[in-house]
Backbone of each chain as ProteinMPNN parsed JSONL, in Angstrom:
{"seq_chain_A": "MSEQTENTLRTAIADAISSNEVILFMKGTPEQPMCGFSARTVAALNALGASFAAVDVLPDPRIRQELSSLSNWPTIPQLFVKGDLIGGCDIVTELYESGELAGTLGVEQPTEPAPAPPAEEDGYSSPPLEIENNLKG", "coords_chain_A": {"N_chain_A": [[23.849, -8.783, 10.491], [25.699, -6.876, 8.685], [25.959, -3.218, 9.53], [26.647, -2.157, 7.111], [25.506, -3.434, 5.147], [23.15, -3.139, 5.134], [23.1, -0.125, 4.76], [24.254, -0.468, 1.97], [21.389, -1.23, 0.723], [20.178, -0.098, 0.807], [20.674, 2.17, -0.612], [20.737, 0.995, -2.912], [18.028, 0.47, -3.053], [16.993, 3.238, -3.619], [18.087, 3.89, -5.592], [16.94, 2.439, -7.215], [14.483, 3.661, -7.202], [14.5, 6.42, -7.748], [15.679, 5.69, -10.666], [13.986, 4.717, -12.008], [11.271, 5.639, -13.907], [8.326, 4.966, -13.131], [7.747, 2.756, -10.252], [7.381, -0.374, -8.913], [6.925, -1.619, -5.801], [6.21, -4.309, -4.197], [4.932, -7.927, -3.601], [5.604, -10.397, -4.582], [5.082, -10.819, -8.392], [4.356, -9.281, -11.108], [3.348, -10.891, -12.405], [2.879, -12.952, -11.076], [1.316, -12.19, -8.711], [1.206, -11.917, -5.284], [-0.176, -11.231, -3.026], [-3.553, -9.731, -2.608], [-3.569, -7.185, -1.951], [-1.419, -6.397, -3.85], [-1.848, -7.363, -6.089], [-4.085, -6.117, -7.182], [-3.112, -3.4, -8.048], [-1.306, -3.55, -9.437], [-3.185, -4.532, -11.668], [-4.572, -1.615, -11.937], [-2.216, -0.566, -12.704], [-1.573, -2.071, -14.982], [-4.129, -1.506, -16.555], [-4.41, 0.381, -17.824], [-2.408, 0.284, -19.296], [-0.046, 0.891, -18.637], [3.693, 1.234, -18.527], [6.293, -0.645, -16.115], [8.652, -0.884, -13.795], [9.336, -3.44, -11.129], [9.231, -4.45, -7.918], [9.971, -7.111, -6.252], [9.501, -7.22, -2.566], [9.264, -9.934, -1.357], [11.164, -11.761, -1.368], [13.095, -11.313, 0.461], [13.339, -9.946, 4.069], [14.619, -7.765, 4.37], [14.347, -5.862, 2.446], [11.453, -4.765, 2.75], [11.677, -3.558, 4.841], [13.779, -1.765, 4.865], [12.591, 0.097, 2.847], [10.271, 0.965, 3.48], [11.377, 2.573, 5.69], [12.77, 4.407, 4.37], [10.431, 5.255, 2.801], [8.692, 6.465, 4.625], [6.314, 4.576, 4.532], [4.209, 2.48, 5.964], [2.99, 0.195, 4.588], [2.777, -2.931, 1.92], [1.862, -2.746, -0.968], [3.507, -0.422, -2.757], [3.788, 2.677, -4.848], [5.47, 4.37, -6.65], [6.484, 7.5, -8.959], [8.551, 9.21, -11.116], [10.276, 9.214, -8.656], [8.917, 10.079, -6.499], [6.648, 8.914, -3.887], [3.231, 7.615, -4.53], [1.372, 6.432, -3.293], [-0.432, 3.569, -1.817], [-2.428, 0.754, -2.138], [-4.898, 1.153, -1.981], [-4.517, 4.234, -2.654], [-3.947, 4.102, -5.319], [-6.186, 2.73, -6.402], [-7.835, 4.154, -5.737], [-7.254, 6.369, -7.271], [-6.924, 5.641, -9.871], [-9.726, 5.082, -10.218], [-11.192, 7.589, -9.931], [-9.718, 8.787, -12.187], [-7.775, 10.19, -12.375], [-4.851, 9.175, -11.864], [-4.062, 8.286, -14.846], [-2.909, 10.72, -15.811], [-1.042, 11.017, -13.441], [0.559, 8.754, -13.984], [1.229, 9.683, -16.652], [0.042, 8.813, -19.04], [-2.563, 8.005, -21.524], [-6.09, 7.746, -20.93], [-7.676, 5.256, -20.788], [-10.946, 5.336, -23.135], [-13.089, 3.894, -21.879], [-12.819, 3.065, -18.816], [-12.181, 0.06, -17.174], [-13.411, -1.482, -14.274], [-11.92, -1.636, -11.251], [-10.437, -4.934, -10.714], [-11.625, -6.604, -7.997], [-10.065, -6.79, -4.429], [-8.495, -9.176, -3.43], [-7.967, -11.862, -0.419], [-5.254, -12.701, 0.727], [-3.326, -15.396, 0.32], [-2.698, -16.57, -2.116], [-2.582, -19.351, -4.359], [-0.02, -20.926, -3.501], [2.043, -20.545, -5.899], [5.759, -21.451, -7.065], [8.202, -19.482, -5.739], [9.673, -16.539, -6.228], [13.561, -15.83, -6.3], [14.965, -14.073, -7.409], [14.698, -10.438, -7.925], [12.375, -8.42, -9.76], [13.102, -6.935, -11.887], [11.876, -4.378, -14.235], [12.01, -3.052, -17.614]], "CA_chain_A": [[24.014, -8.173, 9.6], [26.51, -5.113, 8.898], [25.405, -1.84, 8.883], [26.961, -1.369, 5.392], [25.05, -3.968, 3.802], [21.707, -1.955, 5.233], [22.868, 1.235, 4.068], [23.889, -0.621, 0.555], [20.453, -1.917, 0.401], [19.23, 1.236, 1.359], [20.995, 2.708, -1.34], [20.029, 0.242, -3.856], [16.385, 0.673, -3.453], [17.033, 4.143, -3.594], [18.656, 4.072, -7.141], [15.817, 1.891, -8.363], [13.21, 4.887, -7.107], [15.187, 7.455, -8.772], [16.111, 5.405, -11.915], [12.766, 4.304, -13.059], [10.096, 6.631, -13.544], [7.126, 4.052, -12.702], [8.328, 1.597, -9.829], [5.961, -0.418, -8.024], [7.169, -2.234, -4.612], [5.002, -5.382, -3.857], [4.64, -8.846, -2.669], [5.222, -11.315, -5.93], [5.612, -10.435, -9.286], [3.185, -8.451, -11.994], [2.965, -11.728, -13.397], [2.113, -13.924, -10.191], [1.607, -11.403, -7.106], [0.87, -12.817, -3.849], [-0.859, -10.605, -2.402], [-4.465, -9.268, -3.45], [-3.377, -5.684, -2.518], [-0.476, -6.001, -4.762], [-2.388, -7.628, -7.531], [-5.139, -5.195, -7.391], [-2.084, -2.281, -7.786], [-1.224, -4.396, -10.818], [-4.175, -4.709, -12.338], [-4.879, -0.489, -12.491], [-1.832, -0.077, -13.987], [-2.0, -3.014, -16.729], [-5.47, -1.176, -17.257], [-4.29, 1.954, -18.309], [-1.087, -0.021, -19.905], [1.654, 1.833, -18.294], [5.254, 0.141, -18.166], [6.326, 0.243, -14.804], [9.73, -1.35, -13.397], [8.394, -4.05, -10.345], [10.368, -5.341, -7.099], [9.442, -8.023, -5.057], [9.767, -7.316, -1.63], [9.105, -11.295, -0.557], [12.631, -12.8, -1.222], [13.956, -10.749, 1.538], [12.417, -9.317, 4.475], [15.013, -6.001, 4.782], [14.2, -5.213, 1.158], [10.917, -4.34, 3.079], [12.284, -2.921, 5.893], [14.554, -0.423, 4.416], [11.759, 0.547, 1.806], [9.4, 1.378, 4.654], [12.095, 3.558, 6.651], [13.035, 5.09, 3.183], [9.285, 5.975, 2.531], [7.927, 6.534, 5.715], [5.121, 4.307, 4.619], [4.407, 1.07, 6.398], [2.69, -1.249, 3.985], [3.346, -3.247, 0.791], [2.528, -2.35, -2.298], [4.269, 1.295, -2.698], [4.068, 2.675, -6.463], [6.447, 5.265, -6.927], [6.387, 7.973, -10.032], [8.964, 9.866, -11.057], [10.86, 9.55, -7.386], [7.794, 10.364, -5.516], [5.678, 7.789, -3.294], [2.26, 8.019, -4.757], [0.543, 5.507, -2.321], [-0.293, 2.134, -1.644], [-3.328, -0.187, -2.753], [-6.209, 1.964, -2.008], [-4.904, 5.492, -3.147], [-3.853, 3.82, -6.488], [-7.051, 2.477, -6.737], [-8.742, 5.518, -5.79], [-6.942, 7.609, -8.346], [-7.637, 5.055, -11.16], [-11.464, 4.884, -10.446], [-11.082, 8.968, -10.384], [-9.364, 8.942, -13.47], [-6.294, 11.091, -11.971], [-4.021, 7.888, -12.272], [-3.582, 8.178, -16.181], [-2.475, 11.814, -15.157], [-0.525, 10.608, -12.487], [1.55, 8.398, -15.131], [1.402, 10.414, -18.048], [-0.746, 8.045, -20.216], [-3.663, 8.097, -22.029], [-6.935, 7.351, -20.033], [-8.927, 4.596, -21.966], [-12.087, 5.545, -23.011], [-14.215, 3.03, -20.983], [-11.799, 2.102, -18.19], [-12.424, -1.008, -16.668], [-13.453, -1.185, -12.709], [-10.916, -2.535, -10.898], [-10.834, -5.882, -9.571], [-11.84, -6.59, -6.049], [-8.497, -6.914, -3.794], [-8.856, -10.793, -3.049], [-7.69, -12.059, 0.332], [-3.636, -13.102, 0.902], [-2.594, -16.552, -0.237], [-2.694, -17.019, -3.837], [-2.852, -21.176, -4.07], [1.483, -20.554, -3.693], [3.28, -20.617, -6.924], [7.403, -21.017, -6.472], [8.62, -18.101, -5.047], [10.846, -16.017, -6.826], [14.355, -15.399, -5.128], [15.415, -12.651, -7.72], [13.914, -9.171, -8.006], [12.006, -8.508, -11.311], [13.205, -5.076, -12.594], [11.964, -4.415, -15.552], [11.978, -1.214, -17.564]], "C_chain_A": [[24.307, -6.873, 9.768], [25.602, -3.732, 8.49], [25.998, -1.368, 7.621], [26.273, -1.73, 4.747], [23.451, -3.298, 4.146], [21.703, -0.974, 4.399], [23.235, 0.49, 2.203], [22.403, -1.261, -0.503], [20.102, -0.855, 0.259], [19.019, 2.118, -0.397], [20.646, 2.248, -2.937], [18.742, 0.529, -4.117], [16.245, 2.159, -3.695], [16.995, 4.872, -5.098], [17.986, 3.531, -8.276], [14.565, 3.113, -8.543], [13.796, 6.594, -7.825], [15.505, 7.406, -10.452], [15.106, 4.673, -12.869], [11.586, 5.137, -13.159], [8.556, 5.779, -12.909], [8.026, 2.995, -12.074], [7.682, 0.897, -8.819], [6.921, -1.689, -7.313], [6.23, -3.185, -4.308], [5.576, -6.624, -3.733], [4.275, -9.321, -4.204], [5.663, -10.583, -7.056], [4.222, -10.107, -10.516], [2.451, -9.695, -12.287], [1.897, -12.719, -12.37], [2.427, -13.153, -8.414], [1.197, -12.303, -5.768], [0.398, -12.159, -2.873], [-1.957, -10.272, -3.138], [-4.332, -7.664, -3.56], [-2.828, -5.053, -3.796], [-0.739, -6.285, -6.202], [-3.425, -6.983, -8.104], [-4.093, -3.83, -8.174], [-2.059, -2.731, -9.284], [-2.104, -3.888, -11.991], [-4.731, -3.078, -12.684], [-3.698, -0.118, -13.097], [-1.865, -0.364, -15.49], [-3.351, -2.128, -17.312], [-5.667, -0.038, -17.987], [-2.397, 1.456, -19.079], [-0.112, 0.694, -19.903], [2.448, 0.641, -17.967], [5.482, 0.993, -17.162], [7.162, -1.086, -14.21], [8.798, -1.985, -12.011], [9.535, -5.062, -9.743], [9.79, -5.76, -6.096], [9.864, -7.941, -3.866], [10.08, -8.562, -0.785], [10.517, -11.691, -0.126], [13.426, -12.46, 0.222], [13.647, -9.654, 2.653], [13.084, -7.667, 4.869], [15.03, -5.496, 3.756], [12.817, -4.118, 1.95], [10.782, -3.189, 4.045], [12.662, -1.592, 5.585], [13.517, 0.418, 3.732], [11.227, 1.537, 3.072], [10.161, 2.925, 5.309], [12.316, 4.267, 5.408], [11.947, 6.142, 2.668], [8.656, 6.695, 3.347], [6.825, 5.931, 5.517], [5.043, 2.676, 4.751], [4.209, 0.011, 5.773], [3.37, -1.085, 2.798], [2.113, -3.401, 0.345], [2.716, -0.871, -2.245], [4.44, 1.566, -4.502], [4.682, 4.519, -6.468], [6.411, 6.136, -8.316], [7.266, 9.218, -9.772], [9.944, 10.297, -9.35], [9.944, 10.074, -6.263], [6.737, 9.015, -5.54], [4.095, 8.418, -3.7], [1.32, 7.795, -3.882], [0.955, 4.384, -2.637], [-1.426, 1.75, -2.573], [-4.634, 1.269, -3.01], [-6.123, 3.618, -2.561], [-4.896, 5.292, -4.705], [-5.253, 3.934, -7.286], [-7.928, 3.703, -6.756], [-8.404, 6.544, -7.176], [-6.997, 6.836, -9.624], [-9.2, 5.179, -10.982], [-11.428, 6.377, -10.493], [-10.942, 9.596, -11.621], [-7.939, 9.253, -13.355], [-5.401, 10.02, -12.002], [-3.099, 7.875, -13.804], [-2.932, 9.634, -16.128], [-1.139, 11.937, -14.936], [0.964, 10.275, -13.523], [1.886, 8.428, -16.678], [1.213, 9.445, -19.294], [-2.19, 8.259, -20.76], [-4.853, 7.636, -20.828], [-7.747, 6.747, -20.938], [-9.997, 5.39, -22.078], [-13.293, 5.259, -21.666], [-13.676, 2.377, -20.103], [-12.579, 0.824, -17.506], [-12.672, -0.831, -15.044], [-12.183, -2.23, -12.152], [-10.509, -3.317, -10.332], [-11.156, -5.92, -8.302], [-10.771, -6.957, -5.555], [-9.269, -8.597, -3.229], [-7.871, -10.883, -1.648], [-6.15, -12.442, 0.519], [-4.326, -14.775, 0.675], [-3.558, -17.147, -1.783], [-2.654, -18.487, -4.009], [-1.003, -21.035, -4.729], [2.035, -20.89, -4.892], [4.445, -20.492, -6.471], [7.657, -19.561, -6.124], [10.476, -17.581, -5.659], [12.224, -15.458, -6.192], [14.476, -13.959, -5.929], [14.852, -11.428, -7.746], [13.343, -9.229, -9.518], [12.03, -7.031, -11.334], [13.08, -5.385, -13.748], [11.417, -3.384, -16.021], [10.301, -0.935, -18.42]], "O_chain_A": [[23.773, -5.997, 10.449], [24.891, -3.411, 7.537], [25.799, -0.236, 7.181], [25.958, -1.079, 3.751], [22.709, -3.027, 3.202], [20.854, -0.736, 3.541], [22.539, 0.899, 1.274], [22.301, -1.572, -1.689], [19.52, -0.686, -0.812], [18.042, 2.477, -1.055], [20.371, 2.988, -3.882], [18.326, 0.809, -5.241], [15.096, 2.399, -4.066], [16.356, 5.803, -5.589], [18.082, 3.73, -9.487], [13.933, 3.41, -9.557], [13.191, 7.581, -8.244], [15.583, 8.333, -11.258], [15.264, 4.215, -14.0], [10.916, 5.187, -12.127], [7.845, 6.421, -12.136], [8.855, 2.37, -12.734], [7.39, 1.522, -7.799], [7.516, -2.532, -7.984], [5.139, -2.651, -4.112], [6.806, -6.607, -3.737], [3.309, -8.99, -4.891], [6.547, -9.742, -6.894], [3.238, -10.843, -10.584], [1.228, -9.724, -12.418], [0.749, -13.108, -12.59], [3.199, -13.377, -7.482], [0.931, -13.505, -5.765], [0.599, -12.589, -1.737], [-1.784, -10.372, -4.352], [-4.667, -6.95, -4.505], [-3.156, -4.091, -4.49], [-0.207, -5.788, -7.195], [-3.744, -7.14, -9.283], [-4.736, -3.299, -9.08], [-2.775, -2.239, -10.156], [-1.841, -3.122, -12.918], [-5.385, -3.048, -13.726], [-3.828, 0.648, -14.052], [-2.019, 0.277, -16.53], [-3.539, -2.12, -18.529], [-6.651, 0.415, -18.572], [-1.47, 2.243, -19.263], [0.583, 1.094, -20.837], [2.169, -0.432, -17.432], [5.294, 2.193, -16.959], [6.595, -2.174, -14.115], [7.771, -1.392, -11.68], [10.286, -5.887, -10.263], [9.217, -5.125, -5.212], [10.855, -8.662, -3.746], [10.836, -8.542, 0.186], [10.947, -11.89, 1.01], [14.162, -13.208, 0.865], [13.673, -8.481, 2.28], [12.49, -6.723, 5.389], [15.728, -4.482, 3.736], [12.95, -2.898, 1.86], [10.03, -2.214, 4.035], [12.09, -0.551, 5.909], [13.556, 1.601, 4.072], [11.728, 2.592, 3.459], [9.631, 4.035, 5.369], [11.619, 5.261, 5.611], [12.145, 7.293, 2.277], [7.998, 7.634, 2.899], [5.925, 6.438, 6.185], [5.559, 1.836, 4.013], [4.827, -1.029, 6.0], [4.081, -0.164, 2.397], [1.266, -4.034, 0.976], [1.921, -0.2, -1.587], [5.066, 0.823, -5.257], [4.068, 5.566, -6.26], [6.259, 5.288, -9.196], [7.126, 10.031, -8.859], [10.196, 11.453, -9.008], [10.401, 10.451, -5.184], [6.238, 8.37, -6.462], [3.751, 9.521, -3.274], [0.482, 8.648, -3.589], [1.937, 3.995, -3.269], [-1.49, 2.28, -3.682], [-4.978, 1.984, -3.951], [-7.13, 4.262, -2.852], [-5.587, 6.017, -5.421], [-5.557, 4.658, -8.234], [-8.598, 4.105, -7.708], [-9.175, 7.237, -7.839], [-7.145, 7.569, -10.602], [-9.792, 5.446, -12.028], [-11.817, 6.586, -11.642], [-11.598, 10.517, -12.109], [-7.052, 8.741, -14.039], [-4.872, 10.534, -12.988], [-1.911, 7.583, -13.937], [-1.915, 9.446, -16.796], [-0.278, 12.52, -15.595], [1.939, 10.984, -13.774], [2.449, 7.699, -17.495], [1.969, 9.315, -20.257], [-2.91, 8.886, -19.983], [-4.395, 7.16, -19.79], [-8.435, 7.357, -21.756], [-10.149, 6.222, -21.183], [-13.969, 5.966, -20.919], [-13.775, 1.153, -20.18], [-13.804, 0.921, -17.444], [-12.019, 0.084, -14.542], [-11.737, -3.279, -12.617], [-10.028, -2.968, -9.254], [-10.796, -5.002, -7.565], [-10.203, -7.698, -6.359], [-10.382, -8.844, -2.765], [-6.966, -10.049, -1.625], [-6.127, -12.022, -0.638], [-5.485, -15.156, 0.838], [-4.542, -17.787, -2.153], [-2.888, -18.689, -2.817], [-0.688, -21.034, -5.919], [2.726, -21.896, -4.735], [4.631, -19.659, -5.583], [6.933, -18.647, -6.517], [11.643, -17.963, -5.577], [12.017, -14.493, -5.456], [14.196, -12.893, -5.382], [13.845, -11.772, -7.128], [13.817, -9.998, -10.354], [11.221, -6.199, -10.924], [13.704, -6.238, -14.381], [10.578, -2.72, -15.412], [9.88, 0.208, -18.596]]}, "seq_chain_B": "MHYPEGMPSPEELRQRIENGIPGASAEVRSVDGVHFDAVVTAPSFDGMSRIERHRLVYGLFENGELGGAIHALSLKTETP", "coords_chain_B": {"N_chain_B": [[-18.968, -11.572, 15.428], [-16.594, -13.591, 16.82], [-13.883, -12.199, 18.348], [-10.624, -13.071, 18.833], [-8.625, -13.377, 21.707], [-6.588, -10.521, 22.382], [-6.091, -9.686, 20.066], [-6.479, -6.917, 17.994], [-10.149, -5.48, 17.851], [-12.551, -4.464, 15.649], [-13.313, -2.251, 17.185], [-11.877, -1.569, 18.544], [-9.622, -0.13, 16.715], [-11.541, 1.607, 15.734], [-11.747, 3.502, 18.238], [-9.293, 4.073, 18.522], [-8.546, 4.962, 16.344], [-10.45, 7.409, 16.417], [-9.817, 8.668, 19.016], [-7.492, 9.426, 18.615], [-7.309, 11.213, 16.134], [-8.306, 14.922, 16.249], [-12.009, 15.268, 16.179], [-12.391, 13.382, 14.702], [-14.624, 10.834, 12.788], [-15.183, 7.383, 12.664], [-15.39, 4.305, 10.822], [-15.062, 0.791, 11.303], [-14.665, -2.027, 9.552], [-14.222, -5.544, 9.905], [-13.354, -8.913, 8.174], [-12.564, -11.039, 9.141], [-10.807, -10.305, 11.303], [-8.039, -9.532, 11.448], [-7.797, -8.208, 8.58], [-8.779, -5.293, 8.06], [-11.194, -2.737, 7.003], [-11.3, 0.639, 6.918], [-13.209, 3.437, 7.273], [-12.394, 6.731, 7.486], [-13.376, 9.931, 8.709], [-12.842, 13.133, 8.806], [-12.14, 16.329, 10.229], [-9.461, 17.657, 10.286], [-8.269, 16.438, 7.78], [-8.601, 18.329, 5.72], [-7.318, 19.998, 2.845], [-5.18, 18.438, 3.027], [-3.078, 16.458, 1.679], [-3.596, 13.041, -0.336], [-1.9, 10.714, 0.662], [-0.99, 12.132, 2.697], [-2.736, 11.984, 4.395], [-3.342, 9.238, 4.784], [-0.718, 8.87, 6.264], [-1.306, 10.096, 8.666], [-3.233, 8.587, 9.839], [-1.928, 5.995, 9.792], [0.118, 6.639, 11.523], [-0.936, 6.168, 14.211], [-0.465, 3.531, 14.551], [1.598, 1.222, 16.095], [5.02, 0.81, 15.219], [5.123, -1.716, 13.36], [3.034, -3.091, 13.722], [1.087, -2.873, 11.531], [0.585, -5.203, 8.645], [1.49, -6.695, 10.629], [0.18, -7.902, 13.67], [-2.676, -6.436, 12.569], [-2.968, -7.577, 9.404], [-3.841, -6.127, 7.342], [-4.946, -2.812, 6.077], [-7.2, -1.577, 5.061], [-8.119, 1.998, 3.866], [-10.19, 4.359, 3.905], [-10.269, 7.821, 3.14], [-11.858, 11.307, 4.389], [-13.564, 14.122, 4.295], [-15.411, 15.638, 5.981]], "CA_chain_B": [[-17.665, -12.348, 15.425], [-15.842, -13.45, 17.814], [-12.218, -11.436, 18.241], [-9.236, -13.82, 19.707], [-8.071, -12.17, 22.449], [-4.558, -9.67, 22.746], [-6.361, -9.244, 18.427], [-7.454, -5.971, 17.612], [-11.173, -5.562, 17.266], [-13.038, -3.304, 14.613], [-14.464, -1.088, 17.881], [-10.466, -1.162, 19.12], [-8.901, 0.56, 16.058], [-12.33, 2.522, 15.804], [-11.38, 4.296, 18.94], [-7.722, 4.248, 18.208], [-8.374, 5.945, 15.102], [-11.045, 8.504, 16.765], [-9.197, 9.428, 20.143], [-5.967, 9.942, 17.816], [-7.307, 12.705, 15.349], [-9.314, 15.664, 16.885], [-12.762, 15.596, 15.181], [-12.557, 12.356, 13.645], [-15.41, 9.895, 13.024], [-14.385, 6.112, 11.669], [-16.645, 3.017, 10.578], [-14.119, 0.101, 10.708], [-15.197, -3.263, 9.435], [-13.338, -6.757, 9.676], [-14.644, -10.173, 8.061], [-11.533, -12.054, 9.514], [-10.381, -10.06, 12.607], [-7.079, -9.362, 10.688], [-7.914, -7.922, 7.565], [-9.569, -4.449, 8.298], [-11.389, -1.787, 6.555], [-11.512, 1.813, 7.583], [-13.43, 4.714, 6.478], [-12.736, 7.751, 8.473], [-13.764, 11.468, 8.071], [-11.996, 14.286, 9.892], [-12.0, 17.922, 9.529], [-8.334, 17.806, 9.651], [-7.703, 16.359, 6.281], [-9.412, 19.436, 5.11], [-5.85, 20.595, 2.939], [-3.936, 17.33, 3.303], [-2.816, 15.147, 0.066], [-4.159, 11.697, 0.235], [-0.573, 10.091, 1.141], [-0.752, 12.742, 4.269], [-4.031, 11.757, 5.948], [-2.865, 8.074, 5.252], [0.197, 9.041, 7.19], [-1.66, 10.26, 9.75], [-3.527, 7.298, 10.34], [-0.964, 5.087, 9.947], [1.035, 7.036, 12.731], [-1.559, 5.82, 15.348], [-0.4, 2.26, 14.992], [3.119, 1.151, 16.708], [6.159, -0.471, 14.196], [5.548, -3.145, 13.28], [1.794, -2.923, 13.859], [0.453, -2.905, 10.235], [1.305, -5.808, 8.256], [1.919, -8.02, 11.48], [-1.194, -8.601, 14.066], [-3.331, -6.052, 11.779], [-2.779, -7.767, 8.628], [-3.713, -4.969, 6.288], [-5.591, -1.625, 6.835], [-7.528, -0.19, 3.614], [-8.386, 3.079, 4.238], [-10.629, 5.493, 2.445], [-10.255, 9.264, 3.919], [-12.801, 11.465, 3.743], [-13.705, 15.312, 5.224], [-16.934, 15.779, 6.361]], "C_chain_B": [[-17.019, -12.508, 16.176], [-14.227, -13.09, 17.704], [-11.552, -12.404, 19.257], [-8.761, -12.587, 20.926], [-6.362, -11.93, 22.479], [-4.952, -9.581, 20.772], [-6.72, -8.305, 18.526], [-8.696, -6.449, 17.223], [-11.198, -4.412, 16.154], [-13.051, -2.361, 15.158], [-12.834, -0.607, 18.558], [-9.885, 0.073, 18.291], [-10.249, 1.537, 15.675], [-11.668, 3.881, 16.847], [-10.16, 4.777, 19.177], [-7.444, 5.547, 17.544], [-9.118, 7.631, 15.48], [-10.326, 9.163, 17.998], [-7.849, 10.044, 19.218], [-5.727, 11.19, 16.563], [-8.311, 13.444, 16.023], [-10.705, 15.324, 15.712], [-13.271, 14.202, 14.516], [-13.805, 11.69, 13.747], [-14.908, 8.299, 12.33], [-15.567, 5.169, 11.709], [-15.216, 1.831, 10.039], [-14.683, -1.33, 10.925], [-13.528, -4.563, 9.581], [-13.86, -7.898, 9.322], [-13.838, -11.112, 8.95], [-10.572, -11.809, 10.803], [-8.94, -9.957, 12.341], [-6.839, -8.637, 9.667], [-9.279, -6.614, 7.916], [-9.825, -3.111, 6.976], [-11.673, -0.743, 6.967], [-12.274, 3.099, 6.56], [-13.449, 6.202, 7.376], [-12.471, 9.278, 7.558], [-13.62, 12.285, 9.434], [-12.097, 15.431, 8.969], [-10.614, 18.348, 9.248], [-7.55, 17.332, 8.881], [-8.124, 16.962, 5.045], [-7.562, 19.984, 4.357], [-4.798, 19.403, 2.908], [-4.233, 16.385, 2.102], [-3.392, 13.141, 0.564], [-2.929, 10.888, 1.077], [-0.238, 10.595, 2.845], [-1.623, 12.245, 5.213], [-3.748, 10.02, 5.87], [-1.575, 7.769, 6.309], [-0.053, 9.143, 8.216], [-2.366, 9.512, 10.275], [-3.089, 6.278, 10.593], [0.053, 4.964, 11.06], [0.5, 6.509, 14.375], [-0.942, 4.481, 15.841], [1.491, 2.153, 15.253], [3.856, 0.275, 15.422], [5.529, -1.696, 14.2], [4.029, -4.046, 13.536], [1.207, -3.388, 12.624], [1.653, -3.64, 9.749], [1.503, -7.029, 9.525], [0.077, -7.938, 12.208], [-2.215, -7.673, 13.223], [-2.591, -6.197, 10.417], [-2.726, -6.44, 7.487], [-5.174, -3.874, 6.613], [-6.131, -1.081, 5.451], [-8.205, 0.801, 4.119], [-8.688, 4.187, 3.257], [-10.808, 6.807, 3.294], [-10.992, 10.119, 2.948], [-12.885, 13.113, 4.441], [-15.124, 15.932, 5.425], [-17.536, 17.235, 6.135]], "O_chain_B": [[-16.524, -11.451, 16.568], [-13.472, -13.741, 16.981], [-11.957, -12.475, 20.418], [-8.64, -11.362, 20.893], [-5.382, -12.671, 22.553], [-3.934, -9.393, 20.106], [-7.642, -8.333, 19.342], [-8.801, -7.448, 16.511], [-10.273, -3.671, 15.824], [-12.899, -1.33, 14.503], [-12.642, 0.527, 18.995], [-9.654, 1.138, 18.863], [-9.791, 2.548, 15.144], [-11.229, 4.943, 16.405], [-9.92, 5.739, 19.907], [-6.756, 6.546, 17.76], [-8.666, 8.705, 15.082], [-10.273, 10.39, 17.915], [-7.426, 11.191, 19.366], [-4.728, 11.798, 16.178], [-9.261, 12.787, 16.449], [-10.445, 15.152, 14.521], [-14.345, 14.032, 13.939], [-14.314, 11.855, 14.856], [-14.158, 8.361, 11.355], [-16.52, 5.257, 12.484], [-14.581, 1.866, 8.985], [-15.064, -1.795, 11.999], [-12.322, -4.389, 9.406], [-14.864, -8.218, 9.958], [-14.474, -12.0, 9.517], [-9.809, -12.644, 11.289], [-8.377, -10.451, 13.318], [-5.673, -8.251, 9.58], [-10.469, -6.918, 8.002], [-8.946, -2.664, 6.239], [-12.642, -0.91, 7.708], [-11.927, 3.506, 5.451], [-14.491, 6.651, 7.852], [-11.877, 9.63, 6.54], [-14.06, 12.156, 10.576], [-12.132, 15.582, 7.748], [-10.344, 19.134, 8.34], [-6.336, 17.528, 8.953], [-8.111, 16.552, 3.884], [-6.672, 20.296, 5.149], [-3.599, 19.631, 2.75], [-5.248, 15.796, 1.733], [-3.427, 12.454, 1.585], [-3.205, 10.479, 2.205], [0.332, 10.02, 3.772], [-1.454, 12.084, 6.422], [-3.943, 9.435, 6.936], [-1.44, 6.75, 6.986], [0.617, 8.533, 9.05], [-2.284, 9.604, 11.5], [-3.566, 5.531, 11.447], [0.642, 3.972, 11.489], [1.191, 6.453, 15.392], [-0.831, 4.183, 17.03], [2.366, 2.834, 14.72], [3.353, -0.676, 14.824], [5.519, -2.538, 15.098], [3.909, -5.271, 13.543], [0.749, -4.526, 12.726], [2.852, -3.422, 9.923], [1.651, -8.209, 9.208], [-0.952, -7.921, 11.533], [-3.108, -8.499, 13.032], [-1.765, -5.348, 10.082], [-1.721, -5.959, 6.964], [-6.176, -4.19, 7.255], [-5.513, -0.222, 4.821], [-9.038, 0.463, 4.96], [-8.053, 4.726, 2.351], [-11.617, 6.72, 4.218], [-11.048, 10.104, 1.718], [-12.013, 13.238, 5.3], [-15.624, 16.795, 4.704], [-18.717, 17.462, 6.399]]}, "name": "protein", "num_of_chains": 2, "seq": "MSEQTENTLRTAIADAISSNEVILFMKGTPEQPMCGFSARTVAALNALGASFAAVDVLPDPRIRQELSSLSNWPTIPQLFVKGDLIGGCDIVTELYESGELAGTLGVEQPTEPAPAPPAEEDGYSSPPLEIENNLKGMHYPEGMPSPEELRQRIENGIPGASAEVRSVDGVHFDAVVTAPSFDGMSRIERHRLVYGLFENGELGGAIHALSLKTETP"}
């Protein structure tokens, strides 16, 4: 692996963070999360009707490696809003439950927010792995 | 429950957190020896953002340990 490729990857990650107002780096896709913590974070965003870009870190371990060194955050998922790291599953869930997440995302808080679903353990019944990142606006 | 040798135990994690953060007290649980839940209370969290508090705790672990031997560490941080 050349240094140039790593730099290119890091630049691509930084670009994705700066060009998407809300972006979630996760395991799997919003439709098929591959980890309970990613699933829970997606559920909180969906409960607020937030639109967000999502990047699956699973197809290439270098994505996670470069992301973590860029963000100084060791775990996945990672939610960024307007270029700033908001946190992982625990922080997003806390912000959702306290009602702060809607403000962070700039969306309306539903009158009766549904509680975030409980985190499930790893090991969703292995759906086919998507190779391409799922970037959507 | 029995924790395999070489694998971190909730007790080890508790000690590591309490030794690493002055005045901290931690409650650590794990149902399977690889996924951990921790509630950490520390006076030094006062005035820190959630992100800063989590980074302080994450910083007590080796590079690659979180996501490795410790599959997941769910954190709740509080001030006394």
